[in-house]
Residue frames relative to the residue before (quaternion, step in Angstrom):
aa qw qx qy qz dx dy dz
M 1.0000 0.0000 0.0000 0.0000 0.00 0.00 0.00
T 0.2038 -0.7842 0.5790 0.0913 3.57 -0.76 1.07
M 0.1755 -0.7804 0.5946 0.0819 3.52 -0.85 1.02
I 0.1790 -0.7863 0.5857 0.0817 3.57 -0.75 1.04
T 0.1110 -0.7831 0.6111 0.0306 3.52 -0.84 1.04
T 0.2023 -0.7678 0.5942 0.1284 3.53 -0.90 0.87
V 0.1658 -0.7677 0.6142 0.0768 3.50 -1.07 0.82
D 0.3278 -0.7370 0.5621 0.1827 3.52 -0.83 1.02
I 0.0734 -0.8090 0.5833 0.0040 3.58 -0.40 1.22
Q 0.2448 -0.7614 0.5881 0.1203 3.53 -0.72 1.13
P 0.4916 -0.6388 0.4835 0.3415 3.59 -0.94 0.73
S 0.4756 -0.6790 0.4744 0.2962 3.54 -0.93 0.87
E 0.5136 -0.6395 0.4825 0.3073 3.51 -1.08 0.77
N 0.4384 -0.6817 0.5131 0.2824 3.57 -0.89 0.89
V 0.1263 -0.7757 0.6161 0.0517 3.51 -0.75 1.06
F 0.0964 -0.7914 0.6036 0.0021 3.53 -0.52 1.22
G 0.1039 -0.8507 0.5153 0.0093 3.54 -0.24 1.29
I 0.7721 -0.3564 0.2713 0.4509 3.51 -1.37 -0.12
E 0.6694 0.4985 -0.3071 0.4572 3.59 0.87 -0.92
D 0.6361 0.5250 -0.3213 0.4653 3.57 1.06 -0.77
M 0.6390 0.5316 -0.3184 0.4558 3.55 1.01 -0.85
V 0.6564 0.5001 -0.3026 0.4770 3.58 0.95 -0.88
S 0.6603 0.5084 -0.3068 0.4599 3.59 0.88 -0.91
Y 0.6560 0.5112 -0.3093 0.4612 3.56 0.96 -0.86
A 0.6481 0.5181 -0.3184 0.4584 3.58 0.94 -0.88
L 0.6659 0.5271 -0.3039 0.4318 3.59 0.96 -0.85
Q 0.5806 0.5896 -0.3704 0.4220 3.59 1.22 -0.27
H 0.5963 0.5520 -0.3665 0.4532 3.60 1.22 -0.31
E 0.5558 -0.6732 0.3863 0.2977 3.56 -0.88 0.98
F 0.6950 0.4751 -0.2840 0.4589 3.60 1.08 -0.56
V 0.6143 0.5538 -0.3422 0.4459 3.61 1.27 -0.15
L 0.1906 -0.7873 0.5809 0.0802 3.55 -0.71 1.14
G 0.7912 -0.0303 0.0489 0.6089 3.56 1.13 -0.68
A 0.0447 -0.7912 0.6098 0.0113 3.55 -1.17 0.58
R 0.0180 -0.7629 0.6461 -0.0164 3.53 -1.11 0.84
A 0.0305 -0.8201 0.5710 -0.0192 3.57 -1.03 0.72
F 0.0046 0.7551 -0.6548 -0.0339 3.51 -1.37 0.34
E 0.3079 -0.7276 0.5784 0.2029 3.54 -1.30 0.26
Y 0.0765 0.7768 -0.6201 0.0785 3.54 -1.02 0.89
N 0.8480 -0.0221 -0.0271 0.5288 3.59 -0.84 1.00
D 0.6890 -0.5111 0.2665 0.4395 3.58 0.84 1.05
T 0.6193 0.4832 -0.3680 0.4975 3.58 1.13 0.62
F 0.2889 -0.7306 0.5942 0.1721 3.54 -0.91 0.96
V 0.1286 -0.7483 0.6445 0.0905 3.56 -1.08 0.75
L 0.0793 -0.7878 0.6108 -0.0014 3.56 -0.73 1.14
A 0.1161 -0.7917 0.5992 0.0255 3.55 -0.52 1.25
I 0.1651 -0.8194 0.5484 0.0215 3.54 -0.73 1.16
L 0.1844 -0.6970 0.6807 0.1298 3.52 -1.17 0.80
A 0.0632 -0.8495 0.5230 -0.0302 3.56 -0.34 1.26
T 0.6052 -0.5008 0.4602 0.4138 3.49 -1.35 0.25
P 0.5929 -0.5742 0.4034 0.3949 3.61 -1.09 0.48
F 0.2254 -0.7479 0.6120 0.1236 3.54 -1.08 0.84
C 0.4278 -0.7037 0.5060 0.2563 3.57 -0.97 0.85
L 0.8006 0.1942 -0.0720 0.5623 3.55 1.00 -0.84
K 0.5781 -0.5816 0.4461 0.3586 3.54 -1.16 0.63
S 0.6202 0.5557 -0.3430 0.4346 3.58 1.05 -0.72
E 0.6141 0.5328 -0.3462 0.4683 3.61 1.09 -0.65
R 0.6519 0.5112 -0.2986 0.4739 3.55 0.98 -0.91
D 0.6630 0.5068 -0.2962 0.4645 3.58 0.92 -0.92
N 0.6584 0.5023 -0.3074 0.4687 3.60 0.98 -0.82
A 0.6353 0.5217 -0.3255 0.4672 3.58 1.01 -0.78
K 0.6582 0.4974 -0.3015 0.4781 3.57 0.97 -0.87
L 0.6452 0.5161 -0.3144 0.4674 3.59 0.98 -0.81
Q 0.6351 0.5335 -0.3204 0.4576 3.58 0.98 -0.86
L 0.6831 0.4730 -0.2771 0.4826 3.58 0.90 -0.94
T 0.6325 0.5363 -0.3252 0.4546 3.59 1.00 -0.82
E 0.6854 0.4876 -0.2897 0.4566 3.58 0.83 -0.97
S 0.6810 0.4751 -0.3090 0.4638 3.60 0.91 -0.79
L 0.6555 0.4963 -0.3208 0.4702 3.61 1.04 -0.65
K 0.5733 0.5866 -0.3787 0.4288 3.60 1.11 -0.62
S 0.6694 0.5002 -0.3063 0.4560 3.57 0.95 -0.83
L 0.6970 0.4627 -0.2709 0.4762 3.59 1.10 -0.60
L 0.7476 0.4182 -0.2135 0.4697 3.57 0.98 -0.85
G 0.3545 -0.7526 0.4915 0.2576 3.57 1.18 -0.31
D 0.8270 -0.2240 0.1794 0.4835 3.54 -0.81 -1.04
K 0.4319 0.6947 -0.4754 0.3239 3.60 1.21 0.22
N 0.4365 -0.6870 0.5194 0.2603 3.55 -1.11 0.73
F 0.1106 0.7826 -0.6094 0.0630 3.55 -1.08 0.74
I 0.1974 -0.7409 0.6330 0.1074 3.48 -1.33 0.53
I 0.1647 -0.7501 0.6326 0.1005 3.55 -1.01 0.87
T 0.0079 0.8031 -0.5950 0.0307 3.54 -0.88 0.95
F 0.2953 -0.7260 0.5957 0.1758 3.53 -1.21 0.68
D 0.3905 0.7513 -0.4496 0.2844 3.57 1.32 0.16
M 0.4151 -0.7434 0.4749 0.2224 3.58 -0.67 1.13
Q 0.6137 0.5446 -0.3657 0.4393 3.60 1.03 -0.62
V 0.6411 0.4920 -0.3215 0.4935 3.58 0.99 -0.75
Y 0.6517 0.5325 -0.3173 0.4371 3.59 0.85 -0.98
R 0.6921 0.4950 -0.2834 0.4423 3.59 0.81 -1.00
N 0.7467 0.4401 -0.2219 0.4468 3.57 0.99 -0.78
V 0.5357 0.5844 -0.4348 0.4270 3.61 1.21 -0.04
Q 0.0178 0.7888 -0.6086 0.0841 3.52 -0.60 1.25
N 0.7077 -0.4656 0.3198 0.4244 3.58 -1.28 0.17
E 0.8014 0.1887 -0.0832 0.5615 3.58 0.83 -0.93
L 0.0413 0.8030 -0.5898 0.0748 3.57 -0.11 1.29
D 0.3734 -0.6964 0.5543 0.2615 3.56 -1.00 0.75
E 0.7016 -0.4977 0.3189 0.3980 3.55 -1.27 0.39
Q 0.6366 0.5351 -0.3286 0.4477 3.59 1.00 -0.77
T 0.6660 0.4890 -0.2998 0.4769 3.59 0.95 -0.85
K 0.6268 0.5311 -0.3360 0.4607 3.58 1.00 -0.78
A 0.6528 0.5095 -0.3129 0.4651 3.58 0.93 -0.90
Y 0.6494 0.5194 -0.3115 0.4599 3.59 0.95 -0.88
L 0.7037 0.4650 -0.2748 0.4617 3.60 0.83 -0.98
L 0.6096 0.5376 -0.3513 0.4646 3.59 1.07 -0.65
N 0.6689 0.4863 -0.2978 0.4769 3.60 0.91 -0.88
L 0.6297 0.5303 -0.3255 0.4650 3.57 1.02 -0.78
A 0.6644 0.5009 -0.3005 0.4662 3.59 0.94 -0.89
K 0.6495 0.5150 -0.3181 0.4601 3.60 1.04 -0.71
Q 0.6796 0.5089 -0.2863 0.4442 3.57 1.03 -0.80
R 0.7596 0.3713 -0.2014 0.4945 3.56 0.98 -0.74
């Protein structure tokens, strides 16, 4: 006698982490470097970009990256910044105080 058991398998939730965000950003032609961290349920993505001649080019590039990340991150909060001070200071091991400072800096600029 053969007994058949069915198992209800739920699809695993896609987890899009910091490394994935950086890798995805680096796929865009205008991105030379990318660094990211998470603080208080907000991702901060600091971008080192190719030089833009016009502010409108920079704004369009940021909008393009923002829209594509929205589709991947869903309802998660994130900030994209081209600010060099934020980019330079994002390191692997950031303390909470530094994360808070860099998040506020990214929001202001």
